[in-house]
C-alpha positions in Angstrom: 45.2 86.0 115.2 42.5 84.0 113.4 42.9 83.4 109.7 40.2 85.1 107.8 39.4 85.6 104.2 39.2 89.3 103.1 38.2 90.4 99.6 40.9 93.1 99.4 43.9 93.5 97.1 47.2 92.4 98.8 48.4 95.9 99.9 45.0 96.6 101.5 45.2 93.4 103.4 48.8 94.3 104.4 47.6 97.6 105.9 44.8 95.8 107.6 47.1 93.3 109.2 49.5 96.0 110.5 46.8 98.3 111.8 44.9 95.4 113.4 48.1 94.6 115.3 48.3 98.2 116.4 44.7 98.2 117.5 44.9 94.9 119.3 48.1 95.9 121.1 46.5 99.2 122.1 43.5 97.5 123.6 45.7 95.0 125.6 48.4 97.4 126.7 46.8 100.7 127.2 43.2 100.0 127.8 41.9 103.3 126.3 43.2 106.7 125.1 45.7 107.6 122.5 48.7 105.5 121.5 52.1 106.5 120.3 55.8 106.3 120.8 57.5 109.0 122.8 58.3 111.8 120.4 59.6 115.4 120.8 57.2 117.9 122.2 54.7 118.8 119.5 54.5 122.4 118.4 51.4 124.4 117.3 50.4 123.8 113.7 51.2 126.5 111.2 47.8 126.1 109.5 44.1 125.8 109.9 41.7 124.3 107.5 39.4 126.9 105.9 37.5 124.8 103.3 37.3 121.3 101.9 36.1 120.7 98.3 35.3 117.3 96.9 36.7 117.3 93.3 35.9 113.7 92.3 37.5 110.5 91.0 41.0 110.4 89.5 40.3 108.3 86.4 42.1 105.0 85.8 43.0 104.1 82.2 41.5 100.8 81.0 41.7 97.9 81.7 42.5 99.0 85.3 39.6 98.7 87.7 41.4 99.5 90.9 44.7 100.6 92.4 46.0 102.2 95.6 48.7 104.5 96.6 49.4 107.3 94.1 52.7 109.0 95.0 53.5 111.5 92.3 56.1 114.0 91.0 56.5 116.4 88.1 59.1 115.2 85.5 59.7 115.7 81.8 56.6 117.8 81.3 54.1 115.4 83.0 52.9 114.4 86.4 54.1 110.8 87.0 52.1 108.6 89.4 53.1 105.3 91.0 50.6 102.8 92.5 50.6 99.7 94.6 48.4 96.7 93.8 46.6 97.2 90.5 43.6 95.1 89.5 42.5 94.6 85.9 39.0 94.2 84.5 37.3 90.8 85.0 37.3 90.3 81.3 41.0 89.6 81.4 41.4 85.8 81.0 44.6 85.5 83.0 44.3 84.1 86.5 46.6 86.8 87.9 44.6 89.8 87.1 46.8 92.2 89.0 50.3 93.7 89.3 51.8 94.5 92.7 52.8 97.8 91.2 52.0 100.0 88.2 52.3 103.6 87.0 50.8 106.1 84.7 51.2 109.8 83.8 49.3 112.8 82.7 50.2 116.2 81.2 47.3 117.8 83.0 48.8 120.4 85.4 45.6 121.9 86.7 43.9 119.9 89.4 41.1 122.4 90.2 38.7 120.7 87.8 40.1 117.2 88.3 43.2 115.4 87.0 43.5 113.4 83.8 43.4 111.7 81.4 46.2 109.3 82.2 48.4 107.4 79.9 50.3 104.2 80.5 52.7 101.8 78.8 51.1 98.6 77.5 53.0 95.3 77.2 52.9 92.7 74.5 50.1 90.9 76.4 47.8 93.9 76.0 48.0 94.8 79.8 49.8 97.7 81.4 53.3 96.9 82.3 54.3 96.4 85.9 56.3 99.3 87.2 59.2 97.5 88.9 60.6 94.5 86.9 61.3 91.3 88.9 64.8 89.8 88.8 65.2 86.5 87.1 65.3 84.8 90.5 62.1 86.6 91.8 60.2 85.8 88.6 61.3 82.1 88.7 60.2 81.9 92.3 56.7 83.4 91.6 56.2 81.1 88.6 57.2 78.0 90.6 54.8 78.7 93.4 51.9 80.2 91.5 48.5 78.8 92.6 47.4 77.5 89.2 50.7 76.1 88.1 52.5 75.3 91.3 55.6 73.2 90.8 57.2 73.7 94.3 55.3 73.8 97.6 54.3 76.0 99.3 51.8 77.0 96.7 50.3 80.5 96.5 53.3 82.4 97.8 55.2 85.1 95.9 57.4 88.1 96.0 55.7 91.6 95.7 57.4 95.0 95.1 55.5 97.9 96.4 56.4 101.5 95.4 56.8 104.3 97.9 57.8 107.9 97.4 59.0 109.1 94.0 61.0 112.3 93.7 62.7 114.3 90.9 66.5 114.6 91.1 67.1 118.1 89.8 70.9 117.6 89.4 70.9 114.5 87.3 67.7 114.7 85.2 66.1 111.6 86.6 63.6 110.3 89.2 64.3 108.2 92.2 61.7 105.6 93.2 61.7 104.1 96.7 60.2 100.7 97.1 59.7 97.7 99.4 60.2 94.0 98.8 57.5 91.9 100.5 57.1 88.1 100.9 53.4 87.3 100.4 52.4 84.0 102.1 49.5 81.8 101.2 47.3 83.0 104.1 45.1 86.0 103.8 47.2 88.3 106.1 50.6 86.7 105.7 53.0 89.5 104.7 56.7 89.8 105.6 58.8 92.9 104.8 62.3 91.8 103.6 63.7 95.3 103.1 63.5 98.4 101.0 65.5 100.1 98.3 65.6 102.7 95.6 65.4 102.5 91.8 66.5 104.9 89.1 64.1 106.2 86.5 65.2 108.1 83.4 62.2 107.9 81.2 58.6 108.0 82.6 57.4 105.8 79.7 59.8 103.0 80.6 60.3 101.0 83.7 62.8 102.1 86.3 66.1 100.3 86.8 66.6 98.4 90.1 70.2 98.6 91.2 72.3 95.9 92.9 73.7 97.1 96.2 75.1 93.8 97.4 75.6 91.2 94.7 76.6 88.5 97.2 73.4 89.0 99.3 70.3 86.7 98.9 68.4 89.9 98.0 71.0 91.9 96.1 68.7 94.8 95.1 67.9 95.9 98.7 69.7 98.9 100.2 68.0 98.4 103.6 67.3 95.0 105.1 64.4 94.1 107.3 66.3 95.1 110.5 66.9 98.7 109.4 64.4 101.5 109.0 62.6 101.2 105.7 63.2 104.6 104.4 61.0 105.5 101.4 57.5 106.1 102.9 57.8 109.8 102.0 60.6 112.0 100.4 61.1 115.7 99.9 63.9 117.5 98.1 65.7 120.4 99.8 68.5 121.9 97.9 71.2 119.3 97.1 69.7 116.7 99.5 66.7 114.4 99.6 65.1 113.8 103.0 63.5 110.3 103.2 61.0 109.1 105.9 60.4 105.7 107.4 57.1 105.1 109.2 56.9 101.4 109.7 55.1 99.9 112.6 57.0 99.5 115.8 55.3 97.7 118.8 51.9 99.4 118.8 52.8 102.7 117.0 53.5 104.1 113.6 56.5 106.3 114.3 58.0 108.4 111.5 61.8 108.9 111.3 63.9 110.8 108.7 67.2 110.4 107.0 68.9 112.6 104.5 71.6 112.2 101.8 73.2 114.4 99.1 72.2 113.6 95.6 75.8 112.6 94.6 75.8 109.9 97.3 72.2 108.7 97.3 73.2 105.1 96.4 75.9 104.9 99.1 74.3 103.9 102.4 77.3 104.9 104.5 76.6 108.5 103.4 73.1 108.5 104.7 72.5 110.2 108.0 69.6 110.3 110.4 68.1 112.7 112.9 68.8 111.5 116.5 67.3 111.9 119.9 70.0 114.4 120.9 69.2 116.7 118.0 72.0 116.0 115.5 72.5 114.2 112.2 74.3 110.9 112.5 75.4 108.2 110.0 74.3 105.4 112.4 70.8 104.8 111.0 70.0 102.7 114.0 69.9 106.0 116.0 67.0 107.4 114.1 64.6 109.3 116.4 60.8 109.1 116.1 59.6 112.5 115.0 55.8 112.0 115.1 53.3 109.2 114.8 51.9 109.0 111.3 51.2 106.2 108.9 53.2 104.0 106.4 52.0 105.9 103.4 52.3 109.7 103.7 53.6 112.7 101.8 55.9 115.5 103.0 56.4 118.7 101.0 57.6 122.2 101.4 54.7 124.7 101.3 55.7 128.2 100.1 52.5 129.7 101.3 53.2 128.6 104.9 57.0 128.7 104.6 57.2 125.3 106.3 56.9 121.6 105.6 53.5 119.8 105.6 53.0 116.1 106.2 49.7 114.4 105.0 48.6 111.0 106.0 45.6 108.8 106.9 45.0 108.4 110.6 45.3 104.7 111.4 42.0 102.9 111.9 40.0 105.9 110.8 38.7 107.8 107.8 40.4 111.0 109.0 43.0 112.6 106.8 45.6 114.4 109.0 48.0 117.3 108.5 51.2 118.3 110.5 53.6 121.1 109.9 57.3 121.7 110.8 59.9 124.4 110.0 62.5 121.8 108.9 62.2 118.3 107.6 63.4 116.9 111.0 60.9 119.1 112.9 59.8 119.9 115.4 56.6 118.6 114.0 53.3 120.0 115.1 50.3 118.3 116.7 48.0 116.9 114.0 45.1 118.8 112.4 42.3 116.9 110.7 41.8 118.0 107.1 38.6 116.0 106.4 37.0 112.6 106.7 37.4 110.4 103.7 34.5 108.6 102.2 34.2 105.1 103.8 35.1 102.1 101.7 32.5 99.4 101.3 34.6 96.7 103.1 33.9 95.8 106.7 36.8 97.7 108.3 35.6 101.0 107.0 38.8 103.1 107.0 41.4 104.3 104.5 45.2 104.2 104.7 46.8 106.0 101.8 46.1 109.8 101.8 48.8 111.7 99.9 49.3 115.3 98.8 50.3 116.1 95.2 52.4 119.3 95.6 53.2 119.6 91.9 49.6 120.8 91.4 50.1 123.7 93.9 50.6 127.0 92.0 53.2 129.3 93.6 51.8 130.5 96.9 48.4 128.9 96.4 46.9 128.0 99.8 45.3 124.8 98.5 46.5 121.2 99.1 45.4 118.6 96.5 45.0 115.2 98.4 44.0 111.8 97.1 43.1 108.5 98.8 41.8 105.2 97.6 38.7 103.3 98.7 37.0 100.1 97.8 33.7 100.6 96.0 32.6 97.0 95.3 33.8 93.4 94.7 37.4 94.0 93.4 36.7 97.6 92.3 38.4 100.6 93.8 38.6 104.3 93.1 41.0 107.1 93.9 39.3 110.3 95.1 40.7 113.8 94.8 40.0 116.5 97.5 41.1 120.1 97.6 41.9 121.5 101.1 42.1 125.2 101.3 44.3 126.3 104.2 45.0 129.4 106.1 48.0 130.4 108.2 47.3 129.9 111.9 47.1 132.8 114.3 50.6 132.0 115.6 52.0 131.8 112.1 50.5 135.2 111.1 52.2 137.0 114.1 
């Protein structure tokens, strides 16, 4: 692939790289038509879209001028949101005017008229703190290879930590934050996933704690290495368990798999079990069965109005925001339903990649999904938009 310069924040470029690989492979290998891994037979969706309402922009507290992602959960009397790459105002004099992760929170629990204002924790330098703290080794590496103060070639390379799903652990009064560790190369689209993990979060005004799972390993904070499914792209709590999804690219597809673990054993990988092709739960995570083709950023939640689970994601290489339903977290998952088309970003690719539902804003059996996505609006400026999708039970569901 030719090296090109793209004026996007790193996580946007990462999504572009992965989806361009999907697109290129599809053109070469399949000629035309749909692409996807073999997955179980898709059922009929339990919903239909009745109405779509554009609510507006989710405000970013200053000096933030752009961020992506936006997984959220309700904890300690507030809605806590986590973001990927976060860019600061151009007035900031530092050369590294962004974090690879950030967070903020709001006590607003009514999304009908918008969400906000948001608060955030400010560091001693006057900028919002990064969400996930680097280890001493990671920080030293980034400082040694920084573009403007490079001491050790290659210059311009670094570690990035990108947050995934965040869920509330109802048994232990804490949040769990899933995240990925990425090696960012010097070239525009040079990103390598080194693994994924989970951090513990007790106070939404302070940073989470990254645990060490293998102190002797080169990357001791990783629970899953690069050769294992990167569970953490979505998560949903069901009773005493948390179900966690992995939707990383494989060949020319974006297959989603699921694993589950009881709260008391969430940090013990040998207690995790995954749904397999023969329809059972198994502790060999390598047996994880693709459930449906989605995207690397998505949300899965239980919907009381439908009495089923709903997945929300951006259709790869598109502005379409898609919905799927299933009676259980493992499926069978339905064929996709388009909720709406997102507003196009101003960049040349013209699609979005991070649609997410925020189920904490759903009131009881309210038939409304509150969904956000990010889009580029100018040179290094970005916005997160909020859309309300009113749903109805499908004819099959009503019977």
